[in-house]
DOPABA-652981 format. One record per residue (C-alpha): x, y, z; residue in one letter. Coordinates in steps of 0.5 Angstrom, whole numbers, plus 500, padded with zeros to 3 digits. Last residue first. Example, Ala and Ser with C-alpha at 12.3 -4.5 7.8 and 13.67 -1.06 7.14 Angstrom:
527498514S/525491516A/
//
This chain:
443429438X/447435438X/445442435X/450447433X/448454434X/451460431X/452467434X/453473430X/461474429X/465479433X/469485431X/475489433X/477495429X/483495424X/490499424X/492498431X/489491431X/482488433X/480482438X/477478433X/472474435X/468468433X/461466436X/458459438X/452457441X/451449444X/448443443X/451438447X/457434446X/461438441X/467435438X/470441434X/474443427X/476450427X/476455421X/478461418X/479464411X/481471410X/480471403X/487470400X/490468405X/489465411X/486467418X/489465424X/487461430X/484460437X/481455440X/476454446X/474460449X/468460454X/462465454X/459466460X/453464465X/451457463X/456455457X/456459451X/462457446X/468461444X/473461438X/478466437X/480470431X/488472430X/490475424X/494473418X/490474412X/484480411X/480478405X/479484400X/475490398X/471493404X/475489409X/474481410X/475476416X/471470413X/468464415X/468456419X/466451424X/467444422X/464439425X/466433429X/463428432X/462427440X/455427441X/452426433X/451432429X/446437426X/446442421X/453440418X/458444415X/458450420X/458458419X/461464422X/462471419X/467477421X/467483417X/472488418X/471496419X/478500419X/481503425X/479511426X/485516424X/489517430X/488523435X/492525442X/488527448X/492530453X/491529460X/492535465X/499534469X/500530475X/504532481X/508529487X/511533493X/518535493X/524535497X/524528499X/520526493X/513524491X/512521485X/511526478X/506524473X/505526466X/498524462X/496522455X/489520453X/489515447X/487515439X/490509437X/497506437X/501512439X/508511440X/512515446X/517519447X/519523454X/522530454X/523533461X/525540464X/526542471X/532547469X/537542471X/534537468X/528533469X/528525469X/525520465X/520514464X/515512458X/509508457X/506507463X/499504462X/492507465X/487502465X/479503463X/480502456X/475505451X/479510448X/486508450X/490510456X/497513456X/502514462X/508518461X/513518468X/517524471X/523522476X/526529479X/533531477X/531539478X/525542480X/525549478X/522555482X/516559483X/517560491X/512557493X/509554487X/515549485X/516547478X/516541474X/516542466X/514540460X/515536454X/512530449X/515527443X/511523439X/513516435X/507515430X/504508430X/497510427X/498517424X/498523429X/493529431X/495532437X/503534436X/509536439X/505533446X/505539452X/505536459X/506540465X/507539472X/506543478X/509542485X/508543493X/514543497X/515536500X/512535507X/515533513X/511530518X/509533525X/509528531X/502528534X/496531535X/491529540X/485525538X/478529538X/474529545X/468525545X/472520549X/475513550X/472507553X/469500550X/472495545X/470492539X/474496535X/469500531X/466502538X/474504541X/474508535X/468512536X/470513544X/477515541X/473521536X/472521529X/475521522X/481516524X/488518521X/493514517X/501515517X/504509512X/511508515X/519511513X/524507516X/526504522X/520503526X/520503534X/519511534X/515513528X/516516522X/512518516X/513518509X/507514506X/503520507X/496521508X/492514509X/485517511X/480513515X/473513516X/472518509X/466523508X/459522505X/461516500X/458517494X/464514489X/469519491X/472522497X/478527496X/483528502X/482534506X/488538506X/495537507X/495531501X/497525500X/490521499X/489514500X/482513503X/479508507X/472508506X/467504511X/462500507X/455502506X/458506501X/459501496X/454501490X/456509488X/460507483X/466512480X/466508474X/470502478X/476503474X/478510473X/474513478X/476508484X/483508482X/482516481X/481517489X/485512492X/483505495X/482502501X/475498503X/473497510X/469490511X/462489515X/464484520X/460477521X/466474520X/465469514X/459472511X/462479511X/468476508X/464473503X/460479502X/466484501X/469479496X/463478492X/462486491X/469487490X/469481484X/463484481X/465491481X/471489478X/467485472X/463492471X/469497471X/474492466X/478487469X/485486467X/487484474X/485491477X/490492482X/490497488X/484495492X/486493499X/480490502X/480491510X/477487516X/474491521X/478493527X/479488533X/481491540X/476486543X/476479540X/471478533X/476479528X/474473524X/481470523X/487473519X/490467516X/483463514X/480469513X/484472507X/484465504X/476465505X/476472501X/481470496X/477464494X/471467494X/474473489X/477468484X/471463484X/471463476X/477466474X/477473471X/482476476X/482480482X/489481486X/487484492X/491486498X/488483504X/488487510X/489485518X/486490523X/489493530X/487497536X/493498540X/493496547X/500494548X/500487548X/495487542X/500491537X/505486539X/501480538X/498483531X/505484529X/508477531X/502473527X/502478521X/510478520X/510472515X/505475510X/501470507X/502470499X/498464496X/491466494X/491473492X/495477497X/494476505X/495479512X/498486511X/497489518X/493495519X/494499526X/491503531X/493508537X/500511536X/501516540X/509515540X/509511546X/505506542X/510505537X/516505543X/512499546X/510495539X/518495537X/517493530X/522488527X/522489519X/518494516X/517490509X/514485513X/507489512X/505496516X/499501516X/499506522X/495510526X/493516530X/500520529X/496527527X/499532522X/493536519X/498543519X/503539516X/510541517X/515544513X/521540510X/521543503X/520550506X/515554503X/509551507X/505547503X/499546499X/498539495X/497537488X/498543485X/496541478X/498545471X/493543466X/487543470X/483536471X/485533477X/490528478X/491522483X/494515480X/501517483X/498515490X/498508488X/505506492X/502507499X/500500500X/
//
């Protein structure tokens, strides 16, 4: 956790991500040492010293996917419990289109983390930073399944963790999850951005560069949005007061920055290499930000994910130049991660357009009307442009099983007609289709469905 802040951005061409004091070591006005989140990367933790540094709660990594269990979970859980720190465990999600992925990950998490029914136990947490290639609808289903499965297994309403633009970009800013407490990751000295219809945040991960006694190196710092009595209640406990939590040690914050992005052209041929340039500067005072890492990200029209396509560093004047090949109409954005002296920044998204991809035709036929179970039947057809067959292209055959399409064959089209074919041996009546995934120059296409009857 703490690696997803680069996804945060606003809509202006020059973006000030955080408002800070002039000094690169200025203290945040909202710096509260309420809580931390850790994993094995923090090594051995002296929990007595952590508690003496006004830390009141801790999120501990438990699992990732269906196979990884953090080796420090049991030790850290016992250490936090011994000194009276509220604790919870989190699961780093690895979404997948595989059937049952969410349930398997949920069950694996609970098998390692327990049922969160002890005194001082905060609710379980879903750490959502990866999509696994799922689009917004499929990812929403995956998240919902994981949350409801854990809720059924533990009797606790899980917390969900993400950064604002991860939610907006990859889950369509859905408002379907507001009954779950929100743990928002947004590194800013102002109040964090809250997407998805939540009225407010419950926990806020506000920096990854905090320092706490008893932990070597930087650590993620978090704040609870409520009183100590409310935190105790959330942790299956009693006590506390209705007074706000006292402030803890301040955390250094880098100087606020702006980042610009200018492409050499905004309308380009398919496959053209385009040079992007810009500047990274501080805002108070206005000055260059030299020798800082800047990355270039792209998202094709219709896609749900951003992909890093280039990376470089600013020169002595805070300027940079990056190049990327443009294969289709896409949005581009420059990002600069947080550094010791500078706050993170992101440019406005810039759209580069390419000519539209050519439309293709794709059909599907069968050589027998009815077949015996297990007997061969040929499925075939053509992939064509307006004037000729399209050879050497990948097409994929799918059959419909209850509730989903299953890919069963991949082949390439042949010259000169764009012919494709596959011989299958169905054992029951099924509906089939063939899909062309598209290329840089040709738009994707799928055939009409075809029913193969088995007697």
